[in-house]
C-alpha positions as CSV (number, residue, x, y, z in Angstrom):
1,M,-33.8,-17.5,16.4
2,P,-30.7,-18.3,18.0
3,A,-27.3,-16.6,17.7
4,L,-25.1,-17.3,14.7
5,P,-22.0,-19.4,16.0
6,Y,-19.2,-16.8,15.0
7,A,-15.7,-18.0,15.3
8,A,-13.5,-15.9,17.9
9,R,-11.4,-14.4,15.0
10,A,-14.7,-12.8,13.6
11,A,-14.5,-10.0,16.2
12,G,-11.0,-8.8,14.6
13,L,-12.4,-8.4,11.1
14,V,-12.6,-4.7,11.3
15,G,-12.7,-4.2,7.5
16,S,-11.2,-1.2,5.6
17,V,-12.6,2.5,5.6
18,I,-10.7,3.0,2.7
19,D,-11.9,0.2,0.5
20,S,-15.6,1.1,1.9
21,S,-15.4,4.7,0.6
22,T,-15.7,3.0,-3.1
23,S,-18.9,1.8,-2.4
24,L,-19.6,5.3,-0.7
25,L,-18.6,7.3,-3.7
26,H,-20.2,4.9,-6.1
27,K,-23.7,5.8,-4.4
28,Q,-23.2,9.6,-5.1
29,T,-25.0,11.4,-7.7
30,H,-23.2,14.6,-7.9
31,D,-20.1,15.4,-9.0
32,I,-17.2,14.6,-6.6
33,V,-13.1,15.2,-7.0
34,R,-12.0,12.0,-5.6
35,F,-8.7,12.2,-3.4
36,A,-9.7,9.2,-1.6
37,M,-8.7,5.9,-3.1
38,G,-5.1,5.1,-3.3
39,S,-5.6,4.1,-7.2
40,P,-3.7,5.2,-10.4
41,A,-5.6,7.4,-12.5
42,A,-7.6,5.6,-15.2
43,E,-5.8,7.4,-18.0
44,A,-2.6,6.0,-16.3
45,V,-3.5,2.2,-16.8
46,P,-2.0,0.9,-20.1
47,S,-5.2,-0.4,-21.2
48,E,-4.7,-0.4,-24.9
49,V,-1.3,-2.3,-24.5
50,L,-3.2,-4.7,-22.5
51,S,-6.2,-5.1,-24.7
52,A,-3.8,-6.0,-27.5
53,I,-1.8,-8.5,-25.5
54,A,-5.1,-10.1,-24.3
55,A,-6.0,-10.7,-27.8
56,E,-3.1,-12.7,-28.4
57,E,-2.6,-14.4,-25.0
58,L,-6.2,-14.9,-23.8
59,S,-7.4,-16.3,-27.1
60,R,-6.3,-19.8,-25.9
61,P,-8.1,-22.1,-23.9
62,A,-5.1,-22.7,-21.5
63,A,-5.1,-19.3,-20.6
64,Y,-8.1,-20.2,-18.4
65,D,-6.7,-23.1,-16.7
66,Y,-5.2,-23.8,-13.3
67,A,-1.5,-22.3,-12.8
68,A,1.2,-23.6,-10.7
69,T,0.5,-22.1,-7.1
70,E,3.5,-20.3,-6.7
71,G,3.3,-18.7,-10.0
72,D,2.8,-19.3,-13.6
73,P,6.4,-20.2,-14.8
74,P,6.2,-17.6,-17.8
75,L,5.4,-14.6,-15.1
76,H,8.0,-16.2,-12.7
77,A,10.7,-15.9,-15.3
78,A,9.7,-12.4,-16.4
79,L,9.6,-11.1,-12.7
80,L,13.0,-12.4,-12.3
81,E,14.2,-10.7,-15.3
82,M,12.2,-7.4,-14.5
83,L,14.0,-7.3,-11.0
84,R,17.6,-8.1,-12.2
85,G,20.1,-5.4,-11.6
86,T,17.8,-3.7,-9.3
87,S,17.7,-3.6,-5.2
88,D,15.1,-6.0,-5.3
89,E,17.1,-8.8,-7.6
90,T,15.9,-12.2,-6.2
91,T,16.0,-15.9,-7.2
92,A,13.1,-18.5,-8.2
93,E,13.2,-20.2,-4.8
94,R,12.5,-17.0,-3.3
95,L,9.5,-15.6,-5.3
96,T,6.0,-16.8,-5.0
97,V,3.2,-15.1,-6.9
98,T,0.4,-13.7,-4.8
99,A,-3.2,-12.3,-5.6
100,G,-2.2,-8.7,-5.0
101,G,-0.3,-7.4,-2.2
102,M,-2.8,-8.2,0.3
103,Q,-2.7,-11.6,-0.2
104,G,1.2,-11.3,0.6
105,L,0.0,-9.7,3.8
106,D,-2.4,-12.1,4.4
107,L,-0.4,-15.2,3.8
108,F,2.4,-13.7,6.1
109,C,-0.1,-13.5,9.4
110,K,-1.5,-17.0,8.4
111,I,1.7,-18.4,8.7
112,F,3.5,-16.2,11.5
113,V,0.8,-14.5,13.7
114,D,-0.8,-16.4,16.9
115,P,-3.6,-15.0,18.7
116,G,-2.0,-12.3,21.3
117,D,1.5,-12.0,19.3
118,L,2.5,-8.2,19.3
119,V,2.6,-6.7,15.8
120,V,4.1,-3.3,15.8
121,V,2.8,-1.1,13.0
122,E,3.6,2.6,11.7
123,S,1.2,5.3,13.3
124,P,-0.3,6.1,10.8
125,T,-0.3,3.1,8.6
126,Y,-1.9,1.6,5.8
127,T,-5.5,0.4,7.4
128,N,-5.7,-3.0,5.4
129,G,-2.3,-4.1,6.8
130,S,-3.2,-3.5,10.4
131,A,-6.6,-4.9,9.8
132,T,-5.3,-8.1,8.6
133,A,-2.8,-8.3,11.6
134,L,-5.8,-8.1,13.7
135,S,-7.8,-10.4,11.9
136,Y,-5.6,-13.4,13.1
137,G,-5.7,-12.0,16.9
138,A,-2.3,-9.7,16.9
139,E,-2.0,-7.2,19.4
140,L,-1.0,-3.8,17.5
141,L,1.8,-1.4,19.0
142,E,1.5,1.8,17.2
143,V,5.0,3.7,16.7
144,P,5.2,7.5,15.5
145,V,6.0,8.4,11.9
146,D,8.0,11.6,11.0
147,D,9.3,12.9,7.8
148,D,12.2,10.2,7.7
149,G,9.4,7.3,8.2
150,M,9.1,5.5,11.2
151,I,11.0,6.5,14.3
152,V,12.7,3.5,15.3
153,D,14.6,5.1,18.0
154,D,10.9,5.1,20.0
155,L,10.8,1.1,19.5
156,P,12.5,0.0,22.5
157,R,11.0,2.2,24.7
158,L,7.3,1.9,23.4
159,L,8.0,-2.2,23.6
160,D,9.0,-1.8,27.3
161,G,10.9,-5.1,27.5
162,R,8.3,-7.1,25.0
163,R,9.4,-8.9,21.9
164,P,7.1,-8.3,18.7
165,K,6.6,-11.2,16.7
166,A,6.4,-8.9,13.5
167,I,7.3,-5.1,12.5
168,Y,5.2,-3.6,9.5
169,T,6.6,-1.2,7.6
170,I,6.1,0.7,4.3
171,P,9.5,2.1,3.8
172,T,9.1,4.1,0.5
173,F,6.5,6.8,0.0
174,Q,4.5,5.2,3.0
175,N,0.7,5.1,2.7
176,P,-0.8,7.3,4.1
177,S,2.1,10.0,4.9
178,G,4.3,9.9,2.0
179,A,7.3,9.6,3.9
180,T,10.5,7.4,3.2
181,L,12.4,5.6,5.7
182,S,15.7,6.8,5.7
183,L,18.8,4.8,5.1
184,E,20.0,4.9,8.7
185,R,16.7,4.0,9.9
186,R,16.4,0.8,7.5
187,H,19.8,-0.2,9.1
188,Q,18.8,0.4,12.8
189,L,15.4,-1.3,12.3
190,L,17.2,-4.7,10.8
191,E,19.6,-4.6,13.7
192,L,16.5,-4.4,16.3
193,A,14.6,-7.2,14.4
194,R,17.4,-9.5,14.4
195,S,18.3,-8.7,18.2
196,W,14.7,-9.7,18.9
197,G,14.1,-12.5,16.2
198,S,11.5,-10.5,14.9
199,M,10.1,-10.7,11.3
200,V,10.2,-7.6,9.4
201,I,7.4,-7.2,6.8
202,D,8.6,-4.9,4.2
203,D,5.6,-3.4,2.1
204,D,6.5,-1.6,-0.7
205,P,4.1,-1.3,-3.4
206,Y,5.5,2.4,-4.6
207,G,9.2,2.1,-4.9
208,L,9.3,1.9,-8.6
209,L,7.3,5.6,-8.7
210,R,10.1,8.0,-7.4
211,F,9.9,11.0,-9.2
212,A,12.4,12.9,-7.0
213,G,15.6,12.4,-4.8
214,D,17.9,9.5,-4.7
215,P,16.7,6.0,-4.4
216,L,17.4,4.1,-1.5
217,P,18.6,0.4,-1.0
218,T,15.2,-2.0,-0.4
219,L,14.9,-3.5,3.1
220,R,15.2,-6.6,1.0
221,E,18.7,-5.8,-0.3
222,L,19.7,-4.4,2.7
223,G,18.8,-7.8,4.6
224,A,20.9,-9.7,2.0
225,G,18.7,-12.7,2.2
226,D,18.0,-12.5,5.8
227,P,15.2,-14.9,6.6
228,L,13.5,-12.4,9.1
229,V,12.5,-10.4,6.0
230,F,9.6,-10.9,4.6
231,S,9.0,-8.5,1.3
232,V,5.5,-7.9,-0.1
233,R,5.5,-6.5,-3.6
234,T,2.4,-5.8,-6.1
235,F,1.7,-4.3,-9.7
236,S,-1.4,-2.8,-8.4
237,K,0.2,0.8,-8.2
238,I,2.3,0.6,-11.2
239,V,0.1,-1.2,-13.8
240,A,-3.3,-1.8,-12.7
241,P,-5.0,-2.4,-9.4
242,G,-7.9,-4.6,-10.7
243,L,-5.3,-7.4,-11.9
244,R,-4.7,-8.6,-8.5
245,V,-1.4,-9.7,-9.1
246,G,1.8,-9.2,-6.7
247,W,4.5,-11.3,-5.4
248,V,6.3,-12.0,-2.2
249,D,10.0,-12.6,-1.7
250,A,11.1,-14.6,1.2
251,D,13.5,-17.4,2.5
252,P,13.6,-20.4,0.4
253,E,12.3,-22.4,3.1
254,L,9.0,-20.5,3.3
255,Q,8.1,-21.2,-0.3
256,Q,6.8,-24.6,0.3
257,V,4.9,-23.1,3.4
258,L,3.6,-20.2,1.2
259,I,2.5,-22.6,-1.2
260,N,0.3,-24.7,1.3
261,A,-1.0,-21.5,2.8
262,K,-2.2,-20.4,-0.4
263,Q,-3.9,-23.5,-1.7
264,A,-6.0,-22.9,0.9
265,M,-7.1,-19.8,0.0
266,D,-7.4,-19.8,-4.0
267,T,-5.0,-22.8,-5.4
268,C,-3.7,-20.1,-7.7
269,T,-3.5,-16.5,-8.9
270,N,-5.7,-15.5,-11.5
271,L,-4.2,-16.9,-14.6
272,P,-5.5,-14.7,-17.2
273,A,-4.0,-11.8,-15.2
274,Q,-0.8,-13.5,-14.9
275,R,-0.7,-14.0,-18.6
276,L,-1.5,-10.3,-19.3
277,L,1.3,-9.4,-17.3
278,T,3.7,-11.9,-18.7
279,G,3.3,-10.0,-22.1
280,F,3.5,-6.7,-20.9
281,L,6.9,-7.2,-19.1
282,T,8.2,-9.6,-21.8
283,G,7.0,-6.9,-24.4
284,G,9.2,-4.3,-22.9
285,H,6.2,-2.1,-21.8
286,L,6.9,-1.7,-18.3
287,E,10.2,0.7,-18.1
288,E,8.4,3.3,-20.8
289,H,5.2,3.3,-19.0
290,L,7.1,4.0,-15.4
291,V,8.9,6.7,-17.0
292,K,5.6,8.3,-18.2
293,Q,3.9,7.6,-14.9
294,R,6.5,9.1,-12.9
295,A,6.6,12.4,-14.8
296,E,3.1,12.7,-14.4
297,Y,2.8,11.8,-10.6
298,K,5.4,14.6,-10.1
299,R,3.3,17.2,-12.1
300,R,0.3,16.0,-9.9
301,K,2.1,16.2,-6.7
302,E,3.4,19.7,-7.4
303,A,-0.2,20.6,-8.2
304,M,-1.5,19.5,-5.0
305,H,1.4,21.3,-3.2
306,A,0.5,24.6,-5.1
307,A,-3.2,24.1,-4.3
308,L,-2.8,23.5,-0.7
309,T,-0.6,26.3,-0.6
310,E,-3.1,28.8,-1.6
311,H,-6.2,27.2,0.0
312,F,-4.7,25.7,3.4
313,G,-1.3,28.1,4.0
314,D,-3.0,29.3,7.0
315,I,-4.5,26.5,8.6
316,A,-2.5,23.5,7.8
317,R,0.9,21.7,7.3
318,W,1.7,19.0,4.8
319,T,4.1,16.1,3.9
320,D,6.4,16.5,0.7
321,P,6.5,13.0,-0.9
322,Q,9.3,12.2,-3.6
323,G,7.4,9.6,-5.1
324,G,4.0,7.2,-4.5
325,F,0.4,8.2,-4.6
326,F,0.0,10.1,-1.2
327,L,0.5,13.2,1.2
328,W,-0.7,13.5,4.6
329,V,-2.3,17.1,5.6
330,T,-2.4,18.1,9.6
331,L,-5.0,20.8,10.1
332,Q,-4.3,23.6,12.9
333,N,-7.7,24.9,12.9
334,G,-9.3,22.4,15.6
335,V,-11.5,20.7,13.1
336,H,-12.2,16.9,13.3
337,T,-11.7,15.5,10.1
338,D,-14.2,12.7,10.5
339,E,-16.9,15.6,10.5
340,L,-15.1,17.5,7.6
341,F,-15.7,14.2,5.5
342,E,-19.3,14.4,5.4
343,V,-19.5,18.1,4.8
344,A,-16.6,17.8,2.0
345,L,-18.6,15.0,0.2
346,A,-21.7,17.2,0.3
347,E,-19.3,20.4,-1.0
348,G,-18.0,17.5,-3.8
349,V,-14.8,16.5,-2.8
350,A,-13.6,13.2,-0.9
351,F,-10.6,12.0,1.2
352,I,-9.7,9.7,4.1
353,P,-9.8,11.1,7.2
354,G,-6.9,10.5,9.7
355,P,-8.7,7.8,12.1
356,A,-8.6,5.6,9.6
357,F,-4.9,5.0,9.7
358,S,-4.6,4.5,13.4
359,P,-6.0,1.3,14.9
360,A,-6.3,3.5,18.0
361,G,-8.4,6.1,16.3
362,H,-5.3,9.0,16.5
363,F,-4.9,11.9,13.7
364,T,-8.4,13.4,14.5
365,D,-6.8,16.5,12.7
366,A,-5.2,15.0,9.6
367,F,-6.2,13.6,6.7
368,R,-4.9,11.6,3.7
369,L,-4.9,12.9,-0.1
370,C,-4.2,10.8,-3.1
371,F,-2.6,12.9,-6.0
372,A,-2.2,10.1,-8.4
373,S,-5.6,9.8,-9.6
374,T,-6.4,13.3,-10.5
375,T,-5.8,15.8,-13.1
376,P,-4.0,19.0,-11.9
377,D,-7.0,21.1,-12.7
378,R,-9.1,18.9,-10.8
379,I,-6.7,19.0,-8.3
380,H,-7.2,22.8,-7.7
381,E,-10.7,22.3,-7.9
382,G,-11.1,19.7,-5.5
383,V,-8.5,21.3,-2.8
384,A,-10.9,24.7,-3.1
385,R,-13.9,22.5,-2.2
386,L,-12.0,21.2,0.5
387,R,-11.3,24.7,2.0
388,R,-14.9,25.7,1.5
389,A,-15.9,22.4,3.7
390,A,-13.3,23.3,6.5
391,D,-14.5,26.9,6.6
392,K,-18.2,25.8,7.0
393,L,-17.4,23.5,9.7
394,A,-15.0,26.0,11.3
395,G,-17.5,28.7,11.2
């Protein structure tokens, strides 16, 4: 048979280890504590409220029609009201509704990234974000992350005279480390981007989930309308991932380009999901929901810290996020976390190994844990299982 005539870009479709773990876990038949996927807990999804909204909003045929590509007008209006007075306050001509945050990242790359363009990413970084850039032929440059986020001081040295087309950052409660980019570094990053004419992809799915510390202004706010700042947001972490609704905030000049690009993808974001979220926002449910989730995620992070201290205090160190879903564990016993994954899965616990968060496969001694989706008692059980797996491999 003749070989299939793949496009050159197909070689850059690397996929996501994180998303693939969902299928893998569905195939398991034994009990597994699931620290792998970055998803809200099942009990955190406001399903009863959404069901009540659906009974009214989705009972009419018009809810299943096509919608405006830039977003259903009622959701557009509700979003603008939701953001009023916040660090992300915006205007209608800057806002485009998307099919989750991932479509926002894809739209950015479709519009701005040519094959061979240099895109800076954090190291570690969100797998799906770097994979999107690679799918458009980008060359990636990894910049280290510490407790204050991307080490922006390292950028000029690592670039060695080159100018990146874009700098991709998750500035608040970063995936996977949980780190937050400091205010000083936020200013510094924007200054460097302006000096190079580089776009800043401001991907912030977790900013509304702060449960400790003082909030920082977003890159959107600090940019003060700078056309080089392209902000990506989503309801996936704060309401429910399956709704697949997010938005981008970008220079008004871009809105028609975004509409044109999106019309070549999906015409419009799922209208029933948009109507559900409109009812959720206009019904005044979001703030109460967020208050509950922040308190619960704080409790779960503290439970994970306590369990790690008990079971891993002698062989690992880990981050201490002030919000979001994740913390990052670095082993000090020589165990390779790709190998640990297989042993841990058999032991009844799942996580994402560190190399999944580096295009170059770094962080063989590290892994990401999601604390948001698991109750404290199960967190303690899962971490205990993980230590048993680590001891089996080390022994």
